[in-house]
mmCIF file of the N, C-alpha and C atoms, coordinates in Angstrom:
data_MODEL
# 
_entry.id   MODEL 
# 
loop_
_atom_site.group_PDB 
_atom_site.id 
_atom_site.type_symbol 
_atom_site.label_atom_id 
_atom_site.label_alt_id 
_atom_site.label_comp_id 
_atom_site.label_asym_id 
_atom_site.label_entity_id 
_atom_site.label_seq_id 
_atom_site.pdbx_PDB_ins_code 
_atom_site.Cartn_x 
_atom_site.Cartn_y 
_atom_site.Cartn_z 
_atom_site.occupancy 
_atom_site.B_iso_or_equiv 
_atom_site.pdbx_formal_charge 
_atom_site.auth_seq_id 
_atom_site.auth_comp_id 
_atom_site.auth_asym_id 
_atom_site.auth_atom_id 
_atom_site.pdbx_PDB_model_num 
ATOM 1   N N  . MET A 1 1  ? -29.612 143.489 -142.566 1.00 0.00 ? 1  MET A N  1 
ATOM 2   C CA . MET A 1 1  ? -29.530 144.626 -141.311 1.00 0.00 ? 1  MET A CA 1 
ATOM 3   C C  . MET A 1 1  ? -27.946 144.145 -141.249 1.00 0.00 ? 1  MET A C  1 
ATOM 4   N N  . PRO A 1 2  ? -26.491 145.255 -141.074 1.00 0.00 ? 2  PRO A N  1 
ATOM 5   C CA . PRO A 1 2  ? -25.221 144.500 -141.345 1.00 0.00 ? 2  PRO A CA 1 
ATOM 6   C C  . PRO A 1 2  ? -24.828 143.975 -139.517 1.00 0.00 ? 2  PRO A C  1 
ATOM 7   N N  . ARG A 1 3  ? -24.309 143.459 -139.361 1.00 0.00 ? 3  ARG A N  1 
ATOM 8   C CA . ARG A 1 3  ? -23.927 142.797 -138.695 1.00 0.00 ? 3  ARG A CA 1 
ATOM 9   C C  . ARG A 1 3  ? -22.603 143.890 -137.581 1.00 0.00 ? 3  ARG A C  1 
ATOM 10  N N  . LYS A 1 4  ? -23.263 143.910 -136.022 1.00 0.00 ? 4  LYS A N  1 
ATOM 11  C CA . LYS A 1 4  ? -22.424 144.384 -134.933 1.00 0.00 ? 4  LYS A CA 1 
ATOM 12  C C  . LYS A 1 4  ? -21.842 144.189 -133.679 1.00 0.00 ? 4  LYS A C  1 
ATOM 13  N N  . ILE A 1 5  ? -19.907 145.240 -133.666 1.00 0.00 ? 5  ILE A N  1 
ATOM 14  C CA . ILE A 1 5  ? -19.475 144.294 -132.684 1.00 0.00 ? 5  ILE A CA 1 
ATOM 15  C C  . ILE A 1 5  ? -19.333 145.586 -131.617 1.00 0.00 ? 5  ILE A C  1 
ATOM 16  N N  . ASP A 1 6  ? -19.071 143.993 -130.236 1.00 0.00 ? 6  ASP A N  1 
ATOM 17  C CA . ASP A 1 6  ? -19.360 144.540 -129.045 1.00 0.00 ? 6  ASP A CA 1 
ATOM 18  C C  . ASP A 1 6  ? -18.082 145.455 -128.320 1.00 0.00 ? 6  ASP A C  1 
ATOM 19  N N  . GLN A 1 7  ? -18.213 146.576 -128.273 1.00 0.00 ? 7  GLN A N  1 
ATOM 20  C CA . GLN A 1 7  ? -16.713 146.961 -128.368 1.00 0.00 ? 7  GLN A CA 1 
ATOM 21  C C  . GLN A 1 7  ? -16.253 146.646 -126.748 1.00 0.00 ? 7  GLN A C  1 
ATOM 22  N N  . THR A 1 8  ? -17.226 146.083 -125.695 1.00 0.00 ? 8  THR A N  1 
ATOM 23  C CA . THR A 1 8  ? -16.937 145.754 -124.888 1.00 0.00 ? 8  THR A CA 1 
ATOM 24  C C  . THR A 1 8  ? -15.266 144.963 -124.483 1.00 0.00 ? 8  THR A C  1 
ATOM 25  N N  . LYS A 1 9  ? -16.962 144.081 -125.628 1.00 0.00 ? 9  LYS A N  1 
ATOM 26  C CA . LYS A 1 9  ? -16.007 142.595 -125.280 1.00 0.00 ? 9  LYS A CA 1 
ATOM 27  C C  . LYS A 1 9  ? -14.915 142.305 -126.518 1.00 0.00 ? 9  LYS A C  1 
ATOM 28  N N  . CYS A 1 10 ? -15.339 143.222 -128.049 1.00 0.00 ? 10 CYS A N  1 
ATOM 29  C CA . CYS A 1 10 ? -13.316 143.326 -128.728 1.00 0.00 ? 10 CYS A CA 1 
ATOM 30  C C  . CYS A 1 10 ? -12.396 142.954 -127.980 1.00 0.00 ? 10 CYS A C  1 
ATOM 31  N N  . ALA A 1 11 ? -11.538 142.039 -128.841 1.00 0.00 ? 11 ALA A N  1 
ATOM 32  C CA . ALA A 1 11 ? -9.947  141.739 -127.823 1.00 0.00 ? 11 ALA A CA 1 
ATOM 33  C C  . ALA A 1 11 ? -8.918  142.210 -129.173 1.00 0.00 ? 11 ALA A C  1 
ATOM 34  N N  . GLY A 1 12 ? -9.824  142.664 -130.330 1.00 0.00 ? 12 GLY A N  1 
ATOM 35  C CA . GLY A 1 12 ? -9.001  143.332 -131.587 1.00 0.00 ? 12 GLY A CA 1 
ATOM 36  C C  . GLY A 1 12 ? -7.808  142.456 -132.103 1.00 0.00 ? 12 GLY A C  1 
ATOM 37  N N  . CYS A 1 13 ? -8.107  140.972 -131.761 1.00 0.00 ? 13 CYS A N  1 
ATOM 38  C CA . CYS A 1 13 ? -7.451  139.671 -132.681 1.00 0.00 ? 13 CYS A CA 1 
ATOM 39  C C  . CYS A 1 13 ? -7.190  140.290 -134.108 1.00 0.00 ? 13 CYS A C  1 
ATOM 40  N N  . GLY A 1 14 ? -8.301  140.308 -135.026 1.00 0.00 ? 14 GLY A N  1 
ATOM 41  C CA . GLY A 1 14 ? -8.493  140.479 -136.586 1.00 0.00 ? 14 GLY A CA 1 
ATOM 42  C C  . GLY A 1 14 ? -8.875  139.860 -137.243 1.00 0.00 ? 14 GLY A C  1 
ATOM 43  N N  . VAL A 1 15 ? -9.941  138.261 -136.078 1.00 0.00 ? 15 VAL A N  1 
ATOM 44  C CA . VAL A 1 15 ? -9.846  136.921 -137.223 1.00 0.00 ? 15 VAL A CA 1 
ATOM 45  C C  . VAL A 1 15 ? -11.241 137.715 -137.870 1.00 0.00 ? 15 VAL A C  1 
ATOM 46  N N  . CYS A 1 16 ? -11.823 138.573 -137.673 1.00 0.00 ? 16 CYS A N  1 
ATOM 47  C CA . CYS A 1 16 ? -12.661 138.884 -138.939 1.00 0.00 ? 16 CYS A CA 1 
ATOM 48  C C  . CYS A 1 16 ? -13.445 139.536 -139.392 1.00 0.00 ? 16 CYS A C  1 
ATOM 49  N N  . GLU A 1 17 ? -11.819 141.220 -139.331 1.00 0.00 ? 17 GLU A N  1 
ATOM 50  C CA . GLU A 1 17 ? -11.412 141.912 -140.660 1.00 0.00 ? 17 GLU A CA 1 
ATOM 51  C C  . GLU A 1 17 ? -10.678 140.696 -141.346 1.00 0.00 ? 17 GLU A C  1 
ATOM 52  N N  . ARG A 1 18 ? -9.730  140.086 -141.389 1.00 0.00 ? 18 ARG A N  1 
ATOM 53  C CA . ARG A 1 18 ? -9.366  138.495 -141.937 1.00 0.00 ? 18 ARG A CA 1 
ATOM 54  C C  . ARG A 1 18 ? -10.535 137.940 -142.872 1.00 0.00 ? 18 ARG A C  1 
ATOM 55  N N  . VAL A 1 19 ? -11.279 138.075 -142.126 1.00 0.00 ? 19 VAL A N  1 
ATOM 56  C CA . VAL A 1 19 ? -12.405 136.499 -143.525 1.00 0.00 ? 19 VAL A CA 1 
ATOM 57  C C  . VAL A 1 19 ? -13.222 137.868 -143.791 1.00 0.00 ? 19 VAL A C  1 
ATOM 58  N N  . CYS A 1 20 ? -13.504 138.982 -143.621 1.00 0.00 ? 20 CYS A N  1 
ATOM 59  C CA . CYS A 1 20 ? -14.450 139.282 -144.134 1.00 0.00 ? 20 CYS A CA 1 
ATOM 60  C C  . CYS A 1 20 ? -14.642 139.749 -145.980 1.00 0.00 ? 20 CYS A C  1 
ATOM 61  N N  . ILE A 1 21 ? -15.169 139.049 -146.881 1.00 0.00 ? 21 ILE A N  1 
ATOM 62  C CA . ILE A 1 21 ? -15.017 139.051 -147.858 1.00 0.00 ? 21 ILE A CA 1 
ATOM 63  C C  . ILE A 1 21 ? -14.700 140.496 -148.773 1.00 0.00 ? 21 ILE A C  1 
ATOM 64  N N  . ILE A 1 22 ? -15.567 141.444 -148.088 1.00 0.00 ? 22 ILE A N  1 
ATOM 65  C CA . ILE A 1 22 ? -16.045 142.272 -147.867 1.00 0.00 ? 22 ILE A CA 1 
ATOM 66  C C  . ILE A 1 22 ? -14.690 143.583 -148.005 1.00 0.00 ? 22 ILE A C  1 
ATOM 67  N N  . GLY A 1 23 ? -14.517 143.651 -146.698 1.00 0.00 ? 23 GLY A N  1 
ATOM 68  C CA . GLY A 1 23 ? -13.575 144.028 -146.756 1.00 0.00 ? 23 GLY A CA 1 
ATOM 69  C C  . GLY A 1 23 ? -13.988 145.756 -146.075 1.00 0.00 ? 23 GLY A C  1 
ATOM 70  N N  . CYS A 1 24 ? -14.950 145.279 -145.611 1.00 0.00 ? 24 CYS A N  1 
ATOM 71  C CA . CYS A 1 24 ? -15.685 146.586 -144.063 1.00 0.00 ? 24 CYS A CA 1 
ATOM 72  C C  . CYS A 1 24 ? -15.385 146.427 -143.066 1.00 0.00 ? 24 CYS A C  1 
ATOM 73  N N  . ILE A 1 25 ? -14.138 145.630 -142.872 1.00 0.00 ? 25 ILE A N  1 
ATOM 74  C CA . ILE A 1 25 ? -13.592 145.389 -140.518 1.00 0.00 ? 25 ILE A CA 1 
ATOM 75  C C  . ILE A 1 25 ? -12.886 146.727 -141.268 1.00 0.00 ? 25 ILE A C  1 
ATOM 76  N N  . THR A 1 26 ? -13.045 147.183 -140.276 1.00 0.00 ? 26 THR A N  1 
ATOM 77  C CA . THR A 1 26 ? -11.541 147.689 -139.734 1.00 0.00 ? 26 THR A CA 1 
ATOM 78  C C  . THR A 1 26 ? -10.753 148.479 -138.788 1.00 0.00 ? 26 THR A C  1 
ATOM 79  N N  . LYS A 1 27 ? -10.252 148.668 -138.564 1.00 0.00 ? 27 LYS A N  1 
ATOM 80  C CA . LYS A 1 27 ? -9.241  148.785 -136.578 1.00 0.00 ? 27 LYS A CA 1 
ATOM 81  C C  . LYS A 1 27 ? -9.466  149.577 -136.321 1.00 0.00 ? 27 LYS A C  1 
ATOM 82  N N  . GLY A 1 28 ? -9.722  149.994 -135.009 1.00 0.00 ? 28 GLY A N  1 
ATOM 83  C CA . GLY A 1 28 ? -9.728  151.133 -134.826 1.00 0.00 ? 28 GLY A CA 1 
ATOM 84  C C  . GLY A 1 28 ? -8.127  151.749 -133.900 1.00 0.00 ? 28 GLY A C  1 
ATOM 85  N N  . ASP A 1 29 ? -8.197  153.154 -133.458 1.00 0.00 ? 29 ASP A N  1 
ATOM 86  C CA . ASP A 1 29 ? -6.784  153.004 -132.323 1.00 0.00 ? 29 ASP A CA 1 
ATOM 87  C C  . ASP A 1 29 ? -6.662  151.889 -131.607 1.00 0.00 ? 29 ASP A C  1 
ATOM 88  N N  . ASP A 1 30 ? -7.387  151.720 -130.362 1.00 0.00 ? 30 ASP A N  1 
ATOM 89  C CA . ASP A 1 30 ? -7.454  150.893 -129.778 1.00 0.00 ? 30 ASP A CA 1 
ATOM 90  C C  . ASP A 1 30 ? -7.686  149.408 -130.252 1.00 0.00 ? 30 ASP A C  1 
ATOM 91  N N  . ARG A 1 31 ? -7.340  149.663 -131.882 1.00 0.00 ? 31 ARG A N  1 
ATOM 92  C CA . ARG A 1 31 ? -7.477  147.633 -131.685 1.00 0.00 ? 31 ARG A CA 1 
ATOM 93  C C  . ARG A 1 31 ? -8.514  146.917 -132.307 1.00 0.00 ? 31 ARG A C  1 
ATOM 94  N N  . LYS A 1 32 ? -9.922  147.390 -131.859 1.00 0.00 ? 32 LYS A N  1 
ATOM 95  C CA . LYS A 1 32 ? -10.814 146.926 -131.197 1.00 0.00 ? 32 LYS A CA 1 
ATOM 96  C C  . LYS A 1 32 ? -10.979 147.434 -133.165 1.00 0.00 ? 32 LYS A C  1 
ATOM 97  N N  . ARG A 1 33 ? -11.884 146.397 -133.593 1.00 0.00 ? 33 ARG A N  1 
ATOM 98  C CA . ARG A 1 33 ? -12.172 146.441 -134.879 1.00 0.00 ? 33 ARG A CA 1 
ATOM 99  C C  . ARG A 1 33 ? -13.474 147.190 -134.927 1.00 0.00 ? 33 ARG A C  1 
ATOM 100 N N  . MET A 1 34 ? -13.922 147.310 -136.717 1.00 0.00 ? 34 MET A N  1 
ATOM 101 C CA . MET A 1 34 ? -15.197 147.915 -136.988 1.00 0.00 ? 34 MET A CA 1 
ATOM 102 C C  . MET A 1 34 ? -15.754 147.946 -137.888 1.00 0.00 ? 34 MET A C  1 
ATOM 103 N N  . ILE A 1 35 ? -17.291 147.709 -138.235 1.00 0.00 ? 35 ILE A N  1 
ATOM 104 C CA . ILE A 1 35 ? -17.798 147.316 -139.287 1.00 0.00 ? 35 ILE A CA 1 
ATOM 105 C C  . ILE A 1 35 ? -18.436 148.781 -140.032 1.00 0.00 ? 35 ILE A C  1 
ATOM 106 N N  . MET A 1 36 ? -17.626 149.241 -141.623 1.00 0.00 ? 36 MET A N  1 
ATOM 107 C CA . MET A 1 36 ? -18.266 150.043 -142.177 1.00 0.00 ? 36 MET A CA 1 
ATOM 108 C C  . MET A 1 36 ? -20.351 149.389 -142.154 1.00 0.00 ? 36 MET A C  1 
ATOM 109 N N  . ASP A 1 37 ? -21.324 149.688 -142.231 1.00 0.00 ? 37 ASP A N  1 
ATOM 110 C CA . ASP A 1 37 ? -21.989 149.972 -141.800 1.00 0.00 ? 37 ASP A CA 1 
ATOM 111 C C  . ASP A 1 37 ? -22.249 150.071 -143.697 1.00 0.00 ? 37 ASP A C  1 
ATOM 112 N N  . SER A 1 38 ? -22.572 150.925 -143.824 1.00 0.00 ? 38 SER A N  1 
ATOM 113 C CA . SER A 1 38 ? -22.717 151.394 -145.616 1.00 0.00 ? 38 SER A CA 1 
ATOM 114 C C  . SER A 1 38 ? -22.368 150.519 -146.839 1.00 0.00 ? 38 SER A C  1 
ATOM 115 N N  . ALA A 1 39 ? -21.163 149.465 -145.813 1.00 0.00 ? 39 ALA A N  1 
ATOM 116 C CA . ALA A 1 39 ? -20.787 147.994 -146.693 1.00 0.00 ? 39 ALA A CA 1 
ATOM 117 C C  . ALA A 1 39 ? -20.796 146.737 -146.574 1.00 0.00 ? 39 ALA A C  1 
ATOM 118 N N  . CYS A 1 40 ? -21.175 146.319 -145.137 1.00 0.00 ? 40 CYS A N  1 
ATOM 119 C CA . CYS A 1 40 ? -21.307 145.129 -144.828 1.00 0.00 ? 40 CYS A CA 1 
ATOM 120 C C  . CYS A 1 40 ? -22.713 144.684 -145.793 1.00 0.00 ? 40 CYS A C  1 
ATOM 121 N N  . VAL A 1 41 ? -22.107 143.501 -146.870 1.00 0.00 ? 41 VAL A N  1 
ATOM 122 C CA . VAL A 1 41 ? -23.225 142.960 -147.345 1.00 0.00 ? 41 VAL A CA 1 
ATOM 123 C C  . VAL A 1 41 ? -24.536 141.858 -146.186 1.00 0.00 ? 41 VAL A C  1 
ATOM 124 N N  . ASP A 1 42 ? -23.881 141.749 -144.735 1.00 0.00 ? 42 ASP A N  1 
ATOM 125 C CA . ASP A 1 42 ? -24.441 141.194 -144.293 1.00 0.00 ? 42 ASP A CA 1 
ATOM 126 C C  . ASP A 1 42 ? -24.087 139.287 -144.060 1.00 0.00 ? 42 ASP A C  1 
ATOM 127 N N  . CYS A 1 43 ? -23.288 138.565 -144.484 1.00 0.00 ? 43 CYS A N  1 
ATOM 128 C CA . CYS A 1 43 ? -23.267 137.601 -145.213 1.00 0.00 ? 43 CYS A CA 1 
ATOM 129 C C  . CYS A 1 43 ? -22.908 136.364 -143.760 1.00 0.00 ? 43 CYS A C  1 
ATOM 130 N N  . GLY A 1 44 ? -22.322 137.080 -142.242 1.00 0.00 ? 44 GLY A N  1 
ATOM 131 C CA . GLY A 1 44 ? -22.130 136.556 -141.272 1.00 0.00 ? 44 GLY A CA 1 
ATOM 132 C C  . GLY A 1 44 ? -20.425 135.929 -141.096 1.00 0.00 ? 44 GLY A C  1 
ATOM 133 N N  . ALA A 1 45 ? -20.454 135.662 -142.293 1.00 0.00 ? 45 ALA A N  1 
ATOM 134 C CA . ALA A 1 45 ? -18.739 135.074 -141.921 1.00 0.00 ? 45 ALA A CA 1 
ATOM 135 C C  . ALA A 1 45 ? -17.704 135.569 -141.047 1.00 0.00 ? 45 ALA A C  1 
ATOM 136 N N  . CYS A 1 46 ? -18.271 137.195 -140.566 1.00 0.00 ? 46 CYS A N  1 
ATOM 137 C CA . CYS A 1 46 ? -17.518 137.367 -139.675 1.00 0.00 ? 46 CYS A CA 1 
ATOM 138 C C  . CYS A 1 46 ? -17.815 137.089 -137.703 1.00 0.00 ? 46 CYS A C  1 
ATOM 139 N N  . GLN A 1 47 ? -18.981 136.796 -137.911 1.00 0.00 ? 47 GLN A N  1 
ATOM 140 C CA . GLN A 1 47 ? -19.571 137.282 -136.728 1.00 0.00 ? 47 GLN A CA 1 
ATOM 141 C C  . GLN A 1 47 ? -19.528 134.781 -136.668 1.00 0.00 ? 47 GLN A C  1 
ATOM 142 N N  . LEU A 1 48 ? -18.990 134.114 -137.258 1.00 0.00 ? 48 LEU A N  1 
ATOM 143 C CA . LEU A 1 48 ? -18.735 132.915 -137.245 1.00 0.00 ? 48 LEU A CA 1 
ATOM 144 C C  . LEU A 1 48 ? -17.018 132.170 -136.550 1.00 0.00 ? 48 LEU A C  1 
ATOM 145 N N  . ALA A 1 49 ? -16.449 133.267 -138.217 1.00 0.00 ? 49 ALA A N  1 
ATOM 146 C CA . ALA A 1 49 ? -15.140 133.745 -137.377 1.00 0.00 ? 49 ALA A CA 1 
ATOM 147 C C  . ALA A 1 49 ? -13.959 133.744 -135.866 1.00 0.00 ? 49 ALA A C  1 
ATOM 148 N N  . CYS A 1 50 ? -15.240 135.263 -135.338 1.00 0.00 ? 50 CYS A N  1 
ATOM 149 C CA . CYS A 1 50 ? -14.810 135.474 -134.027 1.00 0.00 ? 50 CYS A CA 1 
ATOM 150 C C  . CYS A 1 50 ? -14.884 135.279 -132.808 1.00 0.00 ? 50 CYS A C  1 
ATOM 151 N N  . PRO A 1 51 ? -13.495 134.704 -132.612 1.00 0.00 ? 51 PRO A N  1 
ATOM 152 C CA . PRO A 1 51 ? -13.181 133.126 -131.548 1.00 0.00 ? 51 PRO A CA 1 
ATOM 153 C C  . PRO A 1 51 ? -14.267 133.911 -130.114 1.00 0.00 ? 51 PRO A C  1 
ATOM 154 N N  . ILE A 1 52 ? -14.062 134.971 -129.619 1.00 0.00 ? 52 ILE A N  1 
ATOM 155 C CA . ILE A 1 52 ? -14.666 135.579 -128.409 1.00 0.00 ? 52 ILE A CA 1 
ATOM 156 C C  . ILE A 1 52 ? -16.540 135.490 -128.333 1.00 0.00 ? 52 ILE A C  1 
ATOM 157 N N  . LYS A 1 53 ? -17.581 135.874 -129.881 1.00 0.00 ? 53 LYS A N  1 
ATOM 158 C CA . LYS A 1 53 ? -18.403 135.645 -130.257 1.00 0.00 ? 53 LYS A CA 1 
ATOM 159 C C  . LYS A 1 53 ? -19.272 137.044 -130.158 1.00 0.00 ? 53 LYS A C  1 
ATOM 160 N N  . CYS A 1 54 ? -18.607 138.413 -130.079 1.00 0.00 ? 54 CYS A N  1 
ATOM 161 C CA . CYS A 1 54 ? -18.836 140.063 -129.531 1.00 0.00 ? 54 CYS A CA 1 
ATOM 162 C C  . CYS A 1 54 ? -19.642 140.191 -130.816 1.00 0.00 ? 54 CYS A C  1 
ATOM 163 N N  . ILE A 1 55 ? -20.122 139.521 -132.546 1.00 0.00 ? 55 ILE A N  1 
ATOM 164 C CA . ILE A 1 55 ? -20.264 139.910 -133.692 1.00 0.00 ? 55 ILE A CA 1 
ATOM 165 C C  . ILE A 1 55 ? -21.814 139.293 -133.017 1.00 0.00 ? 55 ILE A C  1 
ATOM 166 N N  . SER A 1 56 ? -22.269 140.181 -133.717 1.00 0.00 ? 56 SER A N  1 
ATOM 167 C CA . SER A 1 56 ? -24.334 139.149 -133.565 1.00 0.00 ? 56 SER A CA 1 
ATOM 168 C C  . SER A 1 56 ? -24.758 140.523 -134.571 1.00 0.00 ? 56 SER A C  1 
ATOM 169 N N  . ARG A 1 57 ? -25.718 140.518 -135.004 1.00 0.00 ? 57 ARG A N  1 
ATOM 170 C CA . ARG A 1 57 ? -27.309 140.320 -136.242 1.00 0.00 ? 57 ARG A CA 1 
ATOM 171 C C  . ARG A 1 57 ? -28.037 141.648 -135.599 1.00 0.00 ? 57 ARG A C  1 
# 
């Protein structure tokens, strides 16, 4: 099951995007990040790296 980013809490810092080994996290028009569910391998790196802990399973 891929990780989910809580868009109401995301600050758009990009840390999750930088640590994603697959490259499945993209930036939206509002700078908030989104995870492409079909590409996510559920490694958890983004969740561990997120400074505001807005990523969950």
